[in-house]
N, C-alpha and C positions, 0 to 999 in steps of 0.2 A: 504494500500500500504506500501511498505517498508519505514522505517523511513528515510533512507538516501534520497530516492526519494522525499518524502514529503518535507524534508528540502530544497532540491535544487529547487523545484517548488516555495516554499514560498519565497526563496531568490530572484527569478527573477520576480515573479508575485504578491507578497504581498497578498497572499490569506488569511493570518491571520488577515487582516483588516476586519472591519464590512462589511456586505452586502451594496450594493450601493443604493438600493431603500429606499427613505425616507418615513417612515410611518407617516400618518396623526395623529395628536394628537386627542384623543377622543373628540367628540363634547361636548361643555359645556352644562350643563343643562340649559334650558330656565329660565331666571330670573323671579321670582314670581312677578306678577303684583301688584302694590301698589293700595290699595283701594282708590277711589276718596275721597277727603276731603268733609266732610259735612258742609254746609253753611246755618245755620238756617235763616239768614236774606235774603238769596236768595229766600225764600218763598215770600217775598214782591215784589221783582223785577219780579219774574217769574209768579206771579199772574197777573201782567200787561201783560205778554205774553199770558196768558190764556184768558184774556179779549180781546186782539187783535184777538185771534183765534175765540172766540165766536162771535165777530163782523163779521167775515167772514161768519159764519153761518147765521147771521141776514141779511147780504148783499145778500146771495144766495136766501133767502126767499123774499126779496124786489124785486130782479131781476125777480123772478118767479111770482111776483104778488100774493104771498101766504100770506095773512094777518094772517091767523090762525097759520101758521108756524112761522111767525115773532113774533107774540104774545107769543107763547110758548118759543121760543129761548130767547126773550128779558126778559121775566119774570124770567127765570133761571139766565140769565146774571145779572139782577138787584139785585137778591138775593145775588149773589157773590159780586157785586160791593158794596152793602150796608155793608156787613160784612167786606170787605177789607177797606172801608172808616172808619168804626168804629175802626179797628185795627190801622189805620194811625192817626186819629184825637185824639183818647184817649190814645194810647200807643206809636206808632212808632215816630210820630212827636214830642211829648213832650220829648221822650228819646233823639232824635237827637238834639233837642234844648238845652237840659241839657249838652250835650257833645260838643256843637259847638258854644256857645255864641249866641244862638237864631237865627241861620241861617234860619231855616224853617219859623219862624214867620216873619223875615225880608223880605223873598222872597214871602210872601203872600200865602203859600200853604194851610193854614187853610181855606182861603176864597174861593178857587176855587171849593171846594165841594158844596158850596151853589148854585152856578149857575148851576152846573151839576145836582143837585137835581131838580131844576126848569125845566130844559129841559127834563130830564127823566120822571118827573111827567106829563108834558104836553103830551109826547108820550104815556105813560101808560093810561092816560085819553082817548085819541083818540082810542087806541086799545080796550078799554073796551066799548066805545060808539057804539051803534048799527047803528047810522046814519053817522058815520065819513066816509069821502070819502077816497079812496085809495091815492089820490094825497095829501091830508092833512097829512095822515099818513107818506107818503114818505118824505114830507118836514120836518115834526117833527123829523123823524128818522135821516135825513141828518144833521139837526141842532145839535141834540144831539151827533151824531157820530163825527162830525168835532170838537166840543168842547171837547169831552172826549179824543180823540186821542191827541189833543194838551195838555190837562191837564196831561195825562200820560207822555208826553215828558218833560213837565216843572218839574214835580215831580222827574223824573229820573235825570235831569240835576243838581238838588240840592242834592238829596239823595245819588246818586251813589258815589260821592267823599267823602261823610261824613261817610259812613259805614266803609270803610277801616281805616279811621282815628280813629273811635271809637274802632275798633278791636285792634288797636295798643296800646290802653290805658289799655288793659286787661293784666292780669298776669297768664300765659305767653301770650304775644301778639298774637292775631289771633287764639287763642285756640278754637277748635270747641265746646268743652263741655262748656266752659265759655260763648261763644256766644249763645249757646243753652239755658243756664240758664237765660241769660239776656232776650232772646226772650220769654221764658216761663213765666218769671215774669212780664215783661213790656208790651208785645204785645198780647200773646195768650189768656189772660183772656177776651178779647173783641170779640172773635169769638163765636157767639151764637150757632152754630151747627157745631162743628169741623169735624165729620165724613162726613157730606154732603159737607162742604167746601173743604175738601181734595179730596173727590171723584170727585167733579165737576171740580176742577182745573186739576186734573190728567187726567180726561176724555178728556178735551179740548186739553191739551198738547199732549196727546197720539194721537189725531186726526190731529193736525195742527203743532206740534213742536213749535219752537219759532223763533224769527227773525234771530238768529245766530246758532241755534242748531236743530238737528233732533229730532224726537219724543222721542227716547230712552234717549238722554242726557237731554232734557228739562224736561221730566217727572221724571227722576232719580234725578236731582238736586232739584226739588221741594219736592219730598217725602222724600228723604234722609235728607234734611235740617230740615224738620218738625220732623222727628224721633228724632233728637237731642234736640228738644224743648218739647218733650212729656214725661210724666211719663209712666210707664208700663201700667197702667190702661187706660190712654188716647189712647195709641198706640193699645191696644187690641180692642178698639172701631173703631179706624181709619183704621187699615190695612185691615180688611175684606171689608169695604166699597170701598176702593181703588182697591182691588183685583177684586171686582165685576165690577168696572167701566171701567177697561182698558183690552185690549186683554191679554189672558193668557200667550202668548209667550213673550209679552213685560214685564209683571210682572216677569216672570221667569228670563229674562235677567237682569232686575234691581236687583232682589234678589241675583243673582250670583255675581254681581260686588259691590253691596253696602250693602249686608247683612241686608236688611230692615225687614226680618222676625225675627230678634233679637228684644228684648224688647226696648221700648223707653228709652232714655238715662238719663232722669231726675229722680233722686232718690227722692221719695216722703217721 
C-alpha cells in the first residue's frame, strides 16, 4: 500500500506493535530421573521382609493341611534364616556393637537366636518324623512363628536406629560405596552360599513385596544394596541366579532404574 496510507493507519491503530497472541514457551525437557541410592545394609533389614513373606507361604500350607508343602517351604526358609543369623551373630552384631558402645549385647540380641534354634529344630524334627500328627506339627509351627516374628521386631527396634548413626561416622557420611565396603568386609564373609541366598530373598520379595513396599521396590532395594557389597566376580555368580529366580519383567524394570547389570562395586 502507499507509504502515506501505511503511516496514517499505524498512527491510529498501532499496527507496528507485536502481534497480540502470546506464544507458549517451548516445553522443558523432562528432568532425568536420579538413580535410587544403594543401601548395602538394607540387605539385612529386607531379609527380614523376605522371611515374613516366606512365613506367608508356610501359613498357606498349614491352612491347607499340606504337611509336604510346609516341609518344603520351611526347609528353604530355615536355610535362609541360618545364613542370615550367621551374618548377624558373626558380622553385623559385632560391627554395630563396635560403633555403638555395645548396644546389641546390652539388649540381648545374641541370645534370642538360641531359643529360635530350639523351636525351629523341634518343628524340623516333627516334619521329618513319619508318625508326627498334623496337630503337633501345627502347634510347633505356631510356637516357632510367634517367637520368630517377635524376634524380628526386637532386632529391628535396636538395629534400625544404629545403622544411620554408623553411616554418619563414615567419610563422606552415608556414602554408598563406603557402606558397601564395610558390609563386604564385616558381614558378607558369613554367607555360605551367596548366589542361593540372593536368589531366595529376591524370589520371596518378588512374590510378596515387603511391609511398606511393593515387589518392585522391595526386590530392587535388596539386590541393589548387595551389588555395592560384591566384587565383580561375586556379582557374576549372583546376578544370573537372581535373574532366574524372579519374573523377567521385574528384573528388566530393576535393571532400568538401578543398573544392576553393571559389575559389583567392590574393587578386589
